[in-house]
Structures are given as structure tokens and as C-alpha cells.
C-alpha positions in Angstrom: -0.1 0.0 0.0 1.4 3.3 -1.1 1.5 5.8 1.9 2.2 9.4 1.5 5.1 11.1 3.3 2.6 13.1 5.2 0.6 10.3 6.5 3.8 8.2 7.2 5.0 11.1 9.4 1.8 11.0 11.5 2.0 7.0 11.8 5.5 7.5 13.1 4.6 9.8 15.8 1.5 8.1 17.0 1.2 7.6 21.0 0.7 4.1 22.5 -2.1 5.4 24.9 -6.0 5.0 24.6 -7.8 7.7 22.8 -9.7 8.6 19.6 -8.5 9.1 16.2 -10.3 11.4 13.5 -9.5 10.7 9.8 -10.0 13.5 7.3 -10.2 13.6 3.4 -8.4 16.1 1.1 -11.3 18.6 1.8 -10.7 18.5 5.4 -14.1 16.6 6.1 -14.0 14.2 9.0 -15.0 10.8 7.5 -14.2 8.5 10.2 -14.0 8.5 13.9 -12.5 5.5 15.8 -11.2 4.8 19.4 -8.5 2.5 20.6 -6.7 1.1 23.7 -3.4 1.9 21.7 -3.8 4.6 19.2 -0.3 3.7 17.4 -1.3 0.0 17.0 -5.0 0.6 15.9 -4.3 3.5 13.3 -1.4 1.7 11.8 -3.2 -1.3 11.2 -5.3 0.5 8.5 -2.4 0.9 6.4 -1.0 -2.7 6.6 -1.5 -4.7 3.4 -3.9 -7.0 4.8 -6.2 -9.1 2.7 -8.8 -9.2 5.4 -9.7 -5.6 5.2 -13.2 -5.3 3.7 -14.2 -3.2 0.9 -15.4 -0.3 3.2 -12.1 -0.1 5.0 -10.2 0.0 1.6 -12.3 2.7 0.6 -11.8 4.8 3.6 -8.0 4.4 3.6 -7.9 5.7 -0.1 -9.7 8.8 1.1 -7.7 9.5 4.2 -5.6 12.8 3.7 -4.9 13.7 7.4 -5.2 12.1 10.9 -5.8 13.7 14.2 -5.9 12.0 17.7 -6.9 12.8 21.2 -5.4 11.0 24.1 -7.6 10.1 27.1 -7.1 8.5 30.4 -9.0 5.2 30.0 -11.0 2.8 27.6 -14.2 4.3 29.2 -13.4 7.9 28.4 -12.5 6.7 24.8 -15.9 5.2 24.3 -17.6 8.4 25.6 -15.5 10.6 23.5 -16.1 8.4 20.3 -19.9 8.7 20.8 -19.9 12.4 21.1 -17.7 12.8 18.2 -19.7 10.5 16.0 -23.0 12.5 17.1 -21.3 15.7 16.3 -19.5 15.2 12.8 -21.7 12.1 11.5 -18.8 10.8 9.5 -19.9 8.9 6.4 -17.7 5.9 7.1 -19.2 5.4 10.7 -22.3 3.6 11.5 -24.8 6.1 12.6 -28.5 6.7 13.4 -30.0 7.6 10.1 -32.0 10.7 11.0 -29.7 13.4 11.8 -32.5 15.6 13.2 -32.8 15.3 17.1 -35.5 12.8 18.3 -38.6 14.1 20.2 -38.9 13.7 24.0 -41.8 14.3 26.5 -40.6 16.9 28.9 -42.2 17.2 32.4 -41.2 20.7 33.9 -40.7 19.2 37.4 -38.4 22.0 38.3 -41.4 24.6 38.2 -44.1 24.9 41.1 -46.9 23.7 38.7 -45.0 21.6 36.2 -46.2 21.7 32.6 -45.9 19.0 30.0 -44.5 19.7 26.7 -42.4 18.1 23.7 -38.9 19.1 22.9 -36.1 17.8 20.9 -33.5 19.0 23.1 -32.6 17.1 26.5 -31.0 19.6 29.0 -29.7 19.2 32.5 -32.4 21.6 33.9 -34.3 19.8 36.7 -36.9 18.5 34.3 -37.8 14.9 33.7 -37.7 13.5 30.2 -39.2 10.5 28.5 -38.0 9.1 25.2 -36.5 9.4 22.6 -39.3 8.6 20.2 -38.9 8.4 16.3 -42.4 10.2 15.6 -43.4 13.5 16.9 -47.0 13.1 15.7 -47.2 9.8 17.8 -45.9 11.7 20.8 -48.8 14.2 20.5 -51.4 11.5 19.8 -50.2 9.8 23.1 -50.3 13.1 25.0 -53.9 13.7 23.8 -55.0 10.5 25.2 -53.1 10.7 28.5 -54.3 14.4 29.1 -57.8 13.1 29.6 -56.4 11.0 32.5 -53.8 13.4 33.8 -55.2 17.0 33.0 -51.9 18.8 33.2 -51.4 22.5 32.4 -50.6 24.0 29.1 -51.0 27.7 29.6 -48.2 30.2 30.6 -50.3 31.9 33.2 -48.5 32.7 36.5 -50.1 30.3 39.0 -51.3 32.2 42.0 -54.6 30.4 42.7 -56.3 33.8 42.7 -57.5 34.2 39.3 -61.3 34.9 38.9 -62.1 32.3 36.2 -60.3 29.4 34.7 -59.9 28.8 30.9 -62.2 26.6 28.7 -59.9 23.5 29.4 -61.1 23.4 33.0 -64.7 23.3 31.8 -64.0 20.2 29.3 -61.9 18.5 32.1 -58.5 18.9 30.4 -57.0 21.2 33.1 -57.4 21.0 37.0 -57.4 24.7 37.1 -54.8 25.6 39.7 -54.9 29.2 38.5 -58.4 29.7 40.4 -57.4 27.3 43.4 -59.5 24.3 42.3 -56.4 22.1 43.2 -53.4 23.0 45.3 -49.8 22.8 44.6 -49.6 19.4 46.5 -52.5 17.9 44.7 -51.4 19.1 41.2 -47.8 17.8 41.8 -49.2 14.3 42.9 -51.0 14.3 39.7 -47.9 15.0 37.6 -46.0 12.4 39.7 -48.7 9.8 38.8 -48.2 10.9 35.3 -44.6 10.2 35.4 -45.0 6.7 37.0 -47.4 6.1 34.3 -45.1 6.9 31.4 -42.6 4.7 33.3 -44.9 1.7 33.0 -45.7 1.5 36.6 -49.4 2.0 36.7 -50.6 -0.6 39.2 -49.9 1.5 42.4 -51.5 4.5 40.9 -54.6 2.7 39.9 -54.9 1.0 43.4 -54.5 4.3 45.2 -57.1 5.8 42.8 -59.4 3.0 43.4 -59.1 3.6 47.2 -59.7 7.3 47.0 -62.7 6.8 44.8 -64.2 4.6 47.5 -63.6 6.8 50.2 -64.9 9.8 48.3 -68.0 8.1 47.7 -68.3 6.9 51.6 -68.1 10.6 52.3 -70.8 11.6 49.7 -68.3 13.5 47.7 -70.1 12.1 44.6 -68.4 14.6 42.1 -65.0 13.8 43.4 -65.8 10.1 43.1 -67.1 10.2 39.7 -64.1 12.2 38.4 -61.9 9.4 39.8 -64.0 6.7 38.3 -63.7 8.3 34.8 -60.0 8.5 35.3 -59.7 4.8 36.3 -61.9 3.8 33.3 -59.6 5.8 30.9 -56.5 4.2 32.6 -57.9 0.7 32.4 -58.5 1.2 28.4 -54.9 2.1 28.1 -53.4 -0.5 30.4 -55.7 -3.2 28.8 -53.6 -2.7 25.4 -50.4 -3.3 27.1 -49.4 -7.0 26.7 -48.3 -8.7 30.1 -45.0 -10.7 29.4 -43.7 -11.1 32.9 -44.7 -10.9 36.5 -45.2 -7.5 37.8 -42.0 -7.6 39.9 -39.8 -8.5 36.9 -36.9 -6.0 36.2 -37.5 -3.4 33.7 -35.8 -4.2 30.5 -35.2 -3.1 27.0 -35.4 -5.9 24.5 -33.2 -5.0 21.3 -33.0 -6.9 17.9 -32.2 -6.2 14.3 -32.9 -6.8 10.6 -30.4 -5.8 7.9 -30.5 -5.1 4.2 -27.7 -3.7 2.0 -26.1 -0.6 3.7 -29.0 -0.3 6.2 -30.1 -1.9 9.6 -33.4 -1.6 11.3 -33.4 -1.9 15.0 -36.7 -2.7 17.0 -36.8 -2.0 20.7 -39.6 -3.2 23.0 -39.9 -1.5 26.4 -40.8 -3.9 29.2 -41.9 -1.9 32.4 -43.5 -3.5 35.6 -43.6 -6.9 33.6 -45.7 -5.3 30.6 -44.9 -4.5 27.1 -45.8 -0.6 27.3 -44.3 0.4 23.9 -41.8 0.0 21.2 -39.9 2.1 18.8 -37.8 1.5 15.5 -34.5 3.1 14.5 -32.7 3.0 11.3 -28.9 2.9 11.1 -26.9 3.6 7.9 -23.3 3.1 7.0 -23.7 -0.6 8.1 -22.1 -2.4 4.9 -19.2 -4.7 5.7 -19.8 -4.5 9.5 -20.7 -7.4 11.4 -23.8 -7.8 13.4 -22.0 -7.4 16.7 -20.3 -4.1 15.7 -23.6 -2.7 14.4 -25.5 -3.7 17.5 -22.7 -2.2 19.7 -22.8 1.2 17.9 -26.6 1.2 18.2 -26.5 0.6 21.9 -24.1 3.2 22.6 -25.7 5.9 20.2 -29.3 5.3 21.5 -28.5 5.3 25.2 -26.7 8.5 24.7 -29.9 9.9 23.5 -32.2 8.0 25.9 -33.8 9.7 28.7 -33.7 6.7 31.1 -31.6 3.4 31.2 -33.5 0.3 32.3 -32.1 -2.4 34.7 -31.6 -4.9 32.0 -30.9 -4.8 28.2 -31.6 -7.9 26.3 -30.0 -8.5 22.8 -29.9 -11.3 20.3 -26.1 -11.8 20.5 -23.0 -10.8 22.4 -21.8 -7.4 21.6 -18.1 -6.0 21.2 -16.7 -4.3 24.4 -19.8 -5.5 26.5 -18.0 -4.8 29.6 -16.9 -1.5 28.9 -20.4 -0.6 27.5 -21.8 -2.0 30.7 -19.7 0.2 32.8 -21.0 3.2 30.6 -24.5 2.3 31.1 -24.1 2.0 34.7 -22.7 5.5 34.9 -25.6 6.8 32.8 -28.0 5.1 35.4 -26.5 7.0 38.3 -24.1 4.0 39.5 -26.8 1.4 39.5 -26.0 -2.0 37.8 -27.4 -2.5 34.2 -27.3 -6.3 33.1 -26.6 -6.8 29.4 -28.0 -10.1 28.6 -28.5 -12.6 25.7 -31.5 -14.8 26.5 -30.9 -18.4 25.6 -34.5 -19.6 26.1 -38.0 -19.2 27.7 -40.1 -16.0 27.3 -37.1 -13.7 27.2 -35.8 -15.5 24.1 -39.4 -15.3 22.4 -39.4 -11.7 23.1 -36.1 -11.2 21.4 -37.2 -13.2 18.3 -40.5 -11.3 18.2 -38.5 -8.0 18.2 -36.4 -9.5 15.3 -39.4 -10.2 13.3 -40.8 -6.8 13.9 -37.5 -5.1 12.8 -37.5 -7.4 9.4 -41.3 -6.3 8.7 -40.6 -2.5 9.6 -37.5 -2.6 7.4 -39.4 -4.2 4.4 -42.1 -1.6 4.8 -39.5 1.3 5.0 -37.7 -0.2 1.9 -41.0 -0.3 -0.1 -41.8 3.3 0.9 -38.3 4.4 -0.2 -38.7 2.6 -3.6 -42.2 4.2 -3.9 -40.8 7.6 -3.3 -37.8 6.9 -5.8 -40.1 5.7 -8.2 -42.3 8.9 -8.1 -39.0 11.0 -8.4 -38.2 9.0 -11.5 -41.8 9.5 -12.8 -41.7 13.1 -12.2 -38.4 13.6 -13.9 -39.6 11.7 -16.9 -42.8 13.7 -17.2 -41.0 16.9 -16.8 -38.5 15.8 -19.5 -41.4 14.9 -21.8 -43.5 18.1 -21.1 -40.5 20.4 -21.6 -39.0 18.4 -24.5 -35.6 18.0 -22.9 -32.9 16.1 -24.2 -32.5 14.0 -20.9 -34.1 14.0 -17.5 -33.5 17.0 -15.4 -31.3 15.4 -12.8 -30.2 18.7 -11.6 -32.7 21.6 -11.6 -31.9 25.1 -10.2 -34.6 27.5 -9.3 -34.3 31.1 -8.3 -36.5 33.6 -6.5 -36.1 37.3 -5.3 -37.5 38.6 -1.8 -37.5 42.0 -0.4 -39.5 44.5 1.4 -40.1 47.6 -0.8 -36.7 47.2 -2.3 -34.9 47.1 1.1 -32.7 44.1 2.0 -33.2 42.4 -1.3 -32.0 38.7 -1.4 -31.8 36.3 -4.4 -32.0 32.5 -3.6 -30.7 29.6 -5.5 -32.0 26.1 -4.6 -31.0 22.9 -6.1 -32.7 19.7 -6.6 -30.6 16.6 -7.4 -32.6 13.4 -8.8 -35.9 15.2 -7.7 -34.7 15.8 -4.0 -33.4 19.1 -2.3 -29.7 19.1 -2.1 -29.4 21.6 0.5 -25.6 21.7 0.7 -25.7 23.4 -2.7 -28.2 26.1 -1.9 -26.8 29.6 -2.2 -28.1 33.0 -1.5 -27.2 36.3 -3.1 -27.3 40.0 -1.4 -28.3 42.1 -4.1 -26.0 45.0 -4.8 -26.7 46.6 -8.1 -30.6 46.8 -7.6 -30.4 47.9 -4.0 -33.0 50.7 -3.0 -35.7 50.1 -5.5 -38.1 47.1 -5.8 -36.8 45.9 -9.2 -37.2 42.0 -9.3 -36.1 42.0 -13.1 -32.7 43.7 -12.4 -32.3 41.6 -9.2 -32.9 38.4 -11.1 -30.5 39.4 -13.8 -27.9 40.1 -11.1 -28.2 36.8 -9.4 -28.0 34.8 -12.5 -25.0 36.9 -13.8 -23.1 36.3 -10.5 -23.9 32.5 -10.8 -22.9 31.9 -14.3 -19.6 34.0 -13.7 -18.7 31.8 -10.8 -19.3 28.8 -13.4 -17.2 30.5 -16.0 -14.3 30.9 -13.4 -14.5 27.1 -12.7 -13.7 26.5 -16.4 -10.5 28.2 -16.4 -7.6 25.8 -15.3 -5.5 28.7 -14.0 -8.3 30.0 -11.9 -7.5 30.9 -8.0 -10.6 29.6 -6.2 -9.4 30.7 -2.8 -6.4 31.6 -0.7 -6.0 28.1 0.9 -3.7 25.7 -1.1 -5.6 23.1 -2.9 -9.1 24.9 -2.6 -11.6 23.5 -4.9 -14.3 25.2 -6.8 -17.6 25.8 -5.2 -19.6 22.6 -6.1 -22.9 24.7 -6.4 -21.4 26.8 -9.4 -19.1 24.1 -10.9 -21.8 22.3 -13.0 -24.6 23.6 -15.2 -28.2 22.8 -14.5 -30.3 20.3 -16.8 -33.2 22.9 -16.2 -33.2 26.4 -14.8 -36.3 27.7 -13.4 -36.9 31.5 -12.6 -39.8 32.3 -10.2 -41.9 34.7 -12.2 -43.4 35.3 -15.8 -42.1 36.7 -19.0 -40.1 39.5 -17.5 -37.9 37.5 -15.3 -37.7 34.8 -18.1 -36.3 37.4 -20.5 -33.7 38.5 -18.2 -32.6 35.0 -17.7 -32.4 34.3 -21.4 -30.3 37.7 -21.7 -27.8 36.3 -19.0 -27.5 32.9 -20.8 -26.8 34.4 -24.0 -24.2 36.8 -22.5 -22.4 33.5 -21.3 -22.9 31.6 -24.5 -25.2 29.1 -22.6 -28.5 29.7 -24.2 -28.3 26.6 -26.3 -26.9 24.5 -23.3 -29.1 25.3 -20.4 -33.2 24.8 -20.8 -34.7 27.8 -19.0 -38.5 28.3 -18.2 -40.3 30.8 -16.1 -43.1 29.8 -13.6 -45.6 32.2 -13.1 -47.3 32.3 -9.7 -51.1 32.7 -10.4 -51.9 29.6 -12.6 -48.5 28.0 -12.3 -48.1 28.4 -16.0 -44.5 27.5 -17.5 -43.4 30.2 -19.9 -40.6 29.3 -22.7 -38.2 31.6 -24.4 -39.3 32.9 -27.6 -42.8 31.3 -27.5 -46.2 33.2 -26.7 -47.9 30.1 -25.5 -47.6 28.9 -21.8 -47.6 25.3 -20.7 -50.1 24.1 -17.9 -48.9 20.8 -16.5 -51.7 18.2 -15.7 -53.1 19.1 -12.2 -52.3 15.8 -10.5 -49.1 15.0 -12.4 -45.8 14.2 -10.5 -44.1 16.7 -12.8 -46.4 19.5 -11.4 -45.9 18.4 -7.8 -41.9 18.4 -8.3 -42.0 22.1 -9.8 -44.2 23.2 -7.0 -42.0 21.8 -4.3 -38.9 23.3 -6.2 -40.8 26.7 -6.5 -41.8 26.6 -2.8 -38.3 25.7 -1.6 -36.9 28.6 -3.6 -39.5 31.0 -2.2 -38.9 29.7 1.5 -35.2 30.0 1.3 -35.3 33.6 -0.2 -37.8 34.9 2.4 -35.7 33.4 5.2 -32.5 35.0 3.7 -34.4 38.3 3.4 -35.6 38.4 6.9 -32.0 37.8 8.4 -30.6 40.4 6.3 -33.4 42.9 7.0 -33.1 42.2 10.8 -29.3 42.5 10.6 -29.6 45.8 8.8 -32.2 47.0 11.4 -29.8 46.3 14.3 -26.9 48.0 12.4 -28.7 51.0 11.4 -30.2 51.8 14.8 -26.7 51.7 16.3 -24.8 53.5 13.5 -26.9 56.5 13.9 -25.3 57.1 17.6 -22.4 59.4 17.5 -19.3 57.7 18.7 -20.4 54.2 17.6 -18.4 52.7 14.9 -18.2 49.2 13.3 -15.9 47.9 16.1 -18.2 49.3 19.1 -21.2 48.2 17.3 -20.0 44.5 17.0 -19.0 44.5 20.7 -22.5 45.7 21.9 -24.3 43.2 19.6 -22.0 40.5 20.9 -22.5 41.3 24.6 -26.5 41.9 24.5 -27.6 40.1 21.3 -30.0 42.6 20.2 -30.8 46.4 20.0 -33.8 45.6 22.4 -31.4 44.1 24.9 -29.2 47.1 24.4 -31.9 49.4 25.1 -32.9 47.7 28.2 -29.5 47.7 29.6 -28.4 50.0 32.4 -25.5 52.6 32.0 -23.4 50.2 34.3 -24.0 47.3 32.0 -23.1 49.2 28.9 -19.9 50.4 30.5 -18.9 46.9 31.0 -18.6 46.5 27.2 -14.8 47.2 26.0 -14.7 50.8 24.4 -17.9 52.1 26.0 -17.3 54.8 28.8 -19.9 56.4 30.8 -20.6 59.3 28.5 -21.0 57.2 25.6 -23.2 54.7 27.6 -25.6 57.8 28.3 -25.6 58.7 24.8 -26.6 55.3 23.7 -29.4 55.3 26.2 -30.6 58.7 25.0 -30.5 57.8 21.4 -32.3 54.4 21.6 -34.8 55.4 24.2 
């Protein structure tokens, strides 16, 4: 194996201590993160001429241009650091959870006197209680809609004093206990939320027994309204609990049952949540980058990545096979559970083994359903591209479509957007925005469109020059957004915008190479150069749906960029009008306070804490902004 001088120099200086290593490609992107007991031995092994290396490892090694490492104190620290680095950088050669968005959690604001219940995608160390992660936000909201009828928690932002004169509508329809008017005190409300937490944890029996006793007591004391309310709550709880399958005795340890199904480069993992002996729920997660990796490696990666995100860790984790580094992962899970032991087990028989098999069957069915859905989506995209090619009489399918839109407020903070769809799906890394310069100050969409397209194709022209300097850094590559011509160019607008687009293409001698159309907003007509007739795509065609998605995305991206620029200009102009405030002090003020409103609210003493702001200038700022 041929090793560059740069890489060989790194290999010669690697330490023999435990730690993590980060491999980068020629662009500086992190493409793989790994851990090792001995960094020297592990990293050097990639570059041995070893026939046992799989295809994925060989592809990885071919792309490595630079290696960095971080030394840690122990194998456990290396495991934790590796997980955090994979989560942060999502390297393409690592096994990783497919969705890079944050998963939803149910958040109970236990740190507040009257806790609310919300859905969040960010788990913080703020004194609140979290449940999750879940894969579907919609399913979480559906669950909360049902549970709120049993546990009528607060959803409003009122300051709860118990002295309000009247409650909101939710009290009348029995979806809130109305602590705002004193209908329940803090102790009673928090008891209800504590029950809610226990119910979410799967421990419903003690709650139902206590409620049954309270109902009977209320009935004996002739508090029939209270007894009826408890009866309705119990009935609702019974209807939920009846759907939970009893799989073990109620004193069986809380467990997560995990199994997996695989196909090509993806794996689907199914988790059953066993709490209080009952199967209270299940979730599935998809991992990508699993090609050429063994089942034990994939499962190890899932366990570490899932429990990094999980709000709780159970007493036991049941798996279909032994996993790599089970002992060190067990240590880490124990630390995640506050020092309490977590048993990682592989059931050999009985009900536990049956549950693992059931989870594996569910994973296989889920993966098959997902693949069918992915294939259907891919088929729709292929169909849309074929229909668009036929309707517009293009020489080939429009695999790269670029769409442009302009956004402004009365000519102020004008921004142009460029969105790119590759193979019928958004390619967001190629999106670009343009702050309009020549047409600034007057609402001239035509001139703005011409400027955007001129700048775009000028950038393309530069990439065609072998001697072009793309940047100051050695080896800098041309911007991929501009390095290729589109198979179809769409401008958001009618004949006026289209004529400007045509003139730009002609200026760069590209009119015969780049098909261009204008999309009018009213009837969604497509206009062609040098033709009086427009085209209306069939109302329910995949081609129309694709064009609408592309246009809507360009519009959204343009408006977002315009709002950001307008906000920035507003912040700058308010401060620029103050004598003695130049760019440096303006930047320091905004860095310290974040917005003009916060600067306006600041005291003179707080303002003088900013570098360069003396008392006289602080008073001047207050006078101008107030």
C-alpha cells in the first residue's frame, strides 16, 4: 500500500496510549472516527497490506489525507468521546442513526411549582424529567392527547397564584385541574404529575390501586362529584393498560429488548420497552453506513448511540447476540444510570428469548415496509423527472434543477435565492443566497434576477479556467454549487424574469446548453423563451408536484435569507446613527447583548462593561435608543 509522506509522518509519531482518532479527506471533512486502547497499533493497522480488510475499509483508507488524535485516560473515556464525536460530525464511514434531526422527547417541567408537559427535541440538565427518545413527533402528540384525559396537566403560560377569577375553557372540558383559580393546590397538582410520570414509566398498578381507594373513600364521604371524576380517570387508565401486553410477573426487572434486521447498507433496530412486567411500547430506529460491518459491531454502535440519547436506562438490556466491548459498554450504562447496575444479557430460552425473536421479526417487517416506501418515493421521483423531460421536451431527464427567487420589502434588504434539486430531491448543501447590490434601494425584481444569474454563471465561468484561483488556501476546490450547469433552470416569475434569464444565458453563450423556463405564480404556468404560448402541467401529475416543491423551496429560502438580512440591517442602522459608535463598538455591543432591544434595556453600568464604552457614551446610547 502506497502511503504519503504526510501520513507516514503521522503514523511514526502516534502514541501508544488510549484515545480517539479522526480521519479527514482532502477537503478537511471528518470521514471516520474511531477509538483504541493503543492509538499507535490501531491506526497503523489500517495501512497494513492486509487481505482481511473489507471493501469499506479499503475505500476509507484511499480517502484519508490527514489523521488527528485525542489522548484520554481510559478505555471508558475513549468510548464516551467516540460517541460524542460521531454524534457531532456524523462521519460517512461510521455506523450512525439515519435521521440527523434530534428525536422528540416528552418533557415534564418538574423544576417548576406547577409543572407543565411539553414536547421537545433537546434534553437538558435543567431539573426537568424526560421520556424518550421517540421516532415520531406525531405519535408523541397523539399519546399526550390520550393521557391528558387521564392526567389533565397545564398547558398555559399563566402565573399560577390560585387567585384568578375564572379558569380557561380547558377546565370546563376536564382537560385541566385549574390551579389558577385554586381548584387544586400545589400538592395535589404535583401528585397528579408524579402519577403521570410513573404511568409513562410503565408503573401503573400502584397508581390505579390508590385511585380506587380514593374513589371509594370519596363515595363513602358522599363527595360524589370527586368520586365520579376518579371513576372516569380509572376507566380511561384501564382502557390504556388493557392494550399493554403482560409478558412477565409485575416484579420482573425493567428491560429493553433489542433486535435487528439488515439489508444492504442499512439496518433496522426494534426496541420493546418492558416496564413492570408489561410491554408498554416499542420504537424502531434505522442505521446507515452498516455495509461490511458485522452484526455485533452494528449492535454495539446502536446501543451506545441510542442510550446517549435515551432519557432513562433500564435495569436490563436484552440482545440477540453478544456485543463487542460488552464490559466497557456495561460500565458506561451504569454511569448513565447513576451508578446502578445494568445487566446486558443474551437470553438462551424461555419467554425472554421469544421476546427477542419477536423484536427481530418486527424489525424485519419494519425494514421491508420502509424499503417499499423508499422505493415508492424513488419511483415517484423518477416518474416526475420523466414527465418533466417529456413535457418540456428536454434532451434528457432534469437530474439537476436550479430555481431562483427574489425576496425584499419595498426594495430593502433584497436577497436572491438559488436552490438545487438533485434527482428530484433537495440538495441543501448546494443552496446559495445572493445579497443584491446593483438593484438595491428600489423594488426591481427583473434587475435583481439578472444580477443573481450573472453572478451565478460568472462563478461557473471561473471554474472552467484551469488557471483560476478559487481561494487563498492551497488545494482549494471550486464551489460545487457553481461548478456544474443545470439540466433545467427555473426562474420564479413570468415573461419579464424569463427574458432577463435568457439575456444572461446568451451573454455567457449558454442559451443552447441550459434549458430555462419561467414559472408564473397565479396559474402555475410555465413560460418558454421566444414562445407566446404557456404550458399548464396536468393538475395531478408528478411533474407538477415536483415543480411546485422546487418553487416553494426557492421561495422559502429567499424569504428566510431576506428576513435575516433585514434584521441585521435594522440592528446595524439603529446603532450606526449614534455618534461615537463605529463598526467595532457596534459589534462589541451586539456580541454582549445580542439585540438592539437588549441594549435598550441595559443600564449604564451594564453598557460600560463593554470594551470601549465609557460612561458618557453609555448615556448617549441610552438617550438615542430610548
